Each structure stands twice: as C-alpha cells, then as structure tokens.
N, C-alpha and C positions, 0 to 999 in steps of 0.2 A: 505493499500502499505505500508506502513511505516513497520508494523508488517510484512508483506511476505517480504521485503526488507529485514529486522531485521533475519527473520527463515534461510533466504538465505546467509546468511554472516555467521551465527553459522552453520549454517552446513557443509559450506565451510573450515568453520578454524577447526571442527572438524576433517574434511576428511585431512585437511594434519598434524591435528597431530598425528593421525590415519596413513597415510604413514608415518611421518618420523619415528615414533615407530617401524613401521615394518621396515622400513631401516635400523632403528639402529640393532635390533633384529638379522635381517639375517648377518648384520658384524659382530656380537659376535660370531654369531654360525659358518661363515666362518671365524674368527680370531679362533677360538678352532680347529679347524681341523687342525694347522699347528702346535699344541701344546701336547705333550706327554698326551694321556688318554689309560684308561683301557679297554682291549679287555673280551667283554661280553662271556661266554660258547655257548651263541646262536651263535656267531659272529666268530666260529673256522675255519670254510670252507673257508671265504675271507680272513682270518687270512693265513690260511695254502698257499692257492691260490699265496700268496706274497710271502712265502717262499720258495715252490716249484720250481717258477719264480729266486728265488735270487740265489740258490744251485741246477740249474739245471744241472749242468755242475762239481760239487762239488766232488772230489775224496772221500771222507767220506762218503757224500751222497748215491753214487754208489755204496761204498765198500759192501754193502748187497747185493745190488741187480744185477750187474754185475758179478756173478758167474756162476764157469763150468756148473752146471747143471740145470741151466735155459737159456743156449743158445736156445732155442728152442723158446722161451717167445716172443712173439713181442715189438715193443718200446712203441705200444697204452697198453699193458699192466705193462711196466716196471714205463711208466707214471705215471698209476696209485694207484701201490704200491707205488710209491715216493710222491704221493701226499695223501694217505691212512697215511705213517708212518707219515706224518709232522701233518695229522688232530688230530692224537691220540695225538702228543706231545702237540701242542698248546691249546686242552683239558686240559692234565695234568697240564697244566702252570694257564692256567684259574683256576683250581679245587686248586691247591695246591702251586703256583708260585705269580712271577707278570708279567703279557703278555701284554706289550705296542704296541700302534701303533702311524701311525702321517699322517697326508695326506690327501689329500678329498676322497682317494680309498684305506684305506690301504697299502699306499706306503710301510712304513717300518713298520717292527715287530722284537720287543726286545724282549725275553722271560727270565724272569731272575729267579732264586731261591733264596730267601731271606735267612738272617742266623736263622740257626735251621729248616729249611725245608727243606724234599726231597718229591720225587712223587714214593717213592718206595715199599708203602703200598700197600696191594691188594686190599682194596676200590678202591682207584686212576687208580691202573689199569685198574680194574674192569669197573668203569665210565668211562675214557676217550678212551677203547678199545685199549689199549696196550699191552691188553692178544693176542690180534687176531695175533700178529706178530708172536707167537707160530706155527699160521697155515699157515698166509699168506708168511713167509722167507721161503725160499726153508731150505732143510739140510743143506747146506753149510752158507747160508745168515745166519740161524739163530748160525751158530756155530762160527761166526764172531762176529753177535752182542752180544749175550748172552755170549759167552767163554770167547772173547778173546777183544773188545771194551768197554763193559760197567765195567770189573773187573779191564780195562787200566788205563781209566779215573778216575777211584774210587780209587785206588791206587796211581794212581799217584800225584793227587788232596790232599790224605790225606800224603803223605809224602813231599809234599811242601810247605803246610799249618799248619799241625802239629797240635796241640793245639788251633789252630783257624778254623780250617776244619769245624768244625759245629757252627761258628761265622764267617761269611764270604759274600757275594753277590758271586752269581754265575751266568754268561753271560753265560746261554745253548746255544741260538742259536741269531742271530740278522743279518735280512737281509734286504736290498733295492729292490725295483723291478726295472728290467733295466731301465725301461722308465722315473723314476723319481728318478734317481742318480743324485748328487750333488746337493742338494738340503741342503743338511746339515742335513738331518734327522737320520743319523746316531748317531752323534754328540749327537742329541737334548735327544735321548732315553738315551743312555748314561750316558750322563751326567744328567739328571735326577736322576738316580740311585749313581751314584761318589759323588753327593753333600751331597745325604744321609749318605752316607757311610762315608766322612769324618766329618761330624756332629758328629754321632756315634765313630769314631776312628776306620771301621771295614775296613779291605783289600776285593778289587774284583779278581775275577780268570775268565781266563779263556782261552779257546785252540783255536788258530786259523790252520785250513788246507790252509789258501788261503796266497800266496807268498807275496801279496801285503798289505794285512792288518797289520802286525804289524808295520810296519813304520805309520801307522795311529794310533793301540791303544797307540805309545810311546807317539804320541805327546797328547795324551787323562791322559797320568800319567804311562802307564802296560808297566812295563818290561818282559824279557825275563826271563823265570826260568829255562827251561829244551827243548828239543826235546824227542817227546816218535813217535814210530813209529808202525803201524798196518803191519804185513807181512806174513798175509795168501793169500795173491793177485801175482799176477805177477811180481808186481811193488808194493814195500813197498808205505805205505801212508804215511809221516808224518804229524806232527801235533805240533804245536810249543805252549806251555804252559807260559802264563802273568800272572803277579800280580800285582794291582795297589796297594800301600801303602796309609793308608789314609792320606790327610794333615791336619797337626798339623794348630790346632786353627782355622778350615777353619768354617765356621757358615751359615747356610742356612736356609731361608724361605720355606719351602714346608710344602703345605696340605697332609695329609694323605694321599689320592688319587688323582691323578690326574685328570683332568676332562673327566668325562663320555657322552659318544655322546650314546644318545637313541639310534638312529636307524645306522648309519651306522660309523661304525667308529668315532710293535709290533716289526742291520741294518748290518746288514754286513754293512762293509762299501763297496760299490760298488760294490754290488753284495752279496756272500754268505762268510761266515765267520768262525765263533769257532763252539766248540762243546759243549757238554753239557750232563748233569748226564744221563739223559736218554735215550738219542737218538741222541742228535746230534752237528752240530758245528754251523757254525757261515756264516753267507753268509753279503755280501755289497754291 
C-alpha cells in the first residue's frame, strides 16, 4: 500500500511538473509572436497577404494596375495581380534583404534592404518571380513600372544619400493588416532596424505615399528631404522621401537575427506606407 501510494504521489508530481513546463513553453512561444521575427521564403504568401491588405487602396500600388489598357479587367483580376506583385517582392527580400513580421498571424510586415544589398541581380529576379512582371503587367503598366517608377526611385535615393547610398538601410515596404492596427507593431519593426543603424552610425531611408504616415515617421526620427511625383496617370501620385540620421552614441543589444518562428510567423503604420527599390511603397 505504501509503495502504491508513493508511486501515485510521484506520478502526480511529475504530471504537475510536465504541465508547468508545457505552460511555460506555450507562454514563451506566445510572447515571441509579439516580437520581430524573420520571414522565411516558405512564408511568402502569408506575408504578401498582409501587405496586400495594407496597400489595397494605395495610389502607388495601384499605379501599375489601374491603367487605360486594362479597363476591361475585372476587380478579381486586378486583385490577383496586386497580390502576385507583393508575393514577388516579399520573396526577393527573403532572399536578399531583411523581411520581418510580428503578431500572431503576420499582422504587420516590413521589408528592409540592408547596406550594400539590392535585389536587382538576375538570379534574384528569377528566383523571386519578379521576371514575370514583364508578362503580367500591361504595356502601360510596364512603362510606368520599369521606365518611370524604378528609375525615379533609384535616382532620387542616389541624389539624396550621395556617397552613403550603398551604406544605408532602406525601408522598402511596411504594412499592417487593417484588423491589427493600433498595437504598435509598425514601431517595433522600424525600431528593430533603426537601433542597429544607430549602433553602426548609418542612415535609414524610405518613401511614403500616404499623407498620414510622414507625421508618424517623424516621431521615429525621420525627416522629409524631398517630394517626387509619378505623372503618367490622370492624377499625379506623390511620394515623400524621408531620411533618418543615426543618433550619435546610441548603443543596442540586438542578436544577429530576430526570433524565427518555425510554423507561422514584417508596417506601414495604419495601413500602407512607403516604397522601395524593387517594387513598392509602404502601408501602415
């Protein structure tokens, strides 16, 4: 009887210990969902859906889709192209840049291009699917994207940053799902990189196509440098170029990579926000 009683007691103790450990692990995993983490290439579709939601009505995102030679397209066809473009861009940043997300279901996504990196090489274009834009965009859409948009962004960044162009952080895209706004996700994804930039004395660069977001970016240290326009549509589309200079003496303890979540999981602030080298802007 005593042995049986002892056995039951030990089993009960082990069971309680196991339950406690399980709860602790669950709590840690849950907490990690609210910290920046790297998006893996296999997660590109979920991350792109976040950005598609954030940039659903963004003027720049629609600039290559809402063209006169695509008036016969249905809303479903336009949406599918919108999503495809973002899938290519997310994949390219997973391969050559820093793609971050936060929240329990890819609630906010930020695509950064680190110093000295770009996604213009043919291998990245091939692997990401970006090459497909040559066939998916209309004749006017391709002219706007390849002959107007990309050269304008490239030349403006080189003009403003000068010799620091290749030694800066570039916030290409940032967007938060409509349902997840107001949680401070955008700030976390931006500050994750700005802290590293401060520690390395490097500037951060972005283009904003949203009238609301520049004020938010200013609170994070960005300042307006110039405004540029895309002019091939009936109504010109304006982008505000902003730069954040490094804060002298700033130090930060950051691991080489943010937490990586194996299964499910990067802001514009409040929806859609900025633009980037290869393909786009930012949503908040």
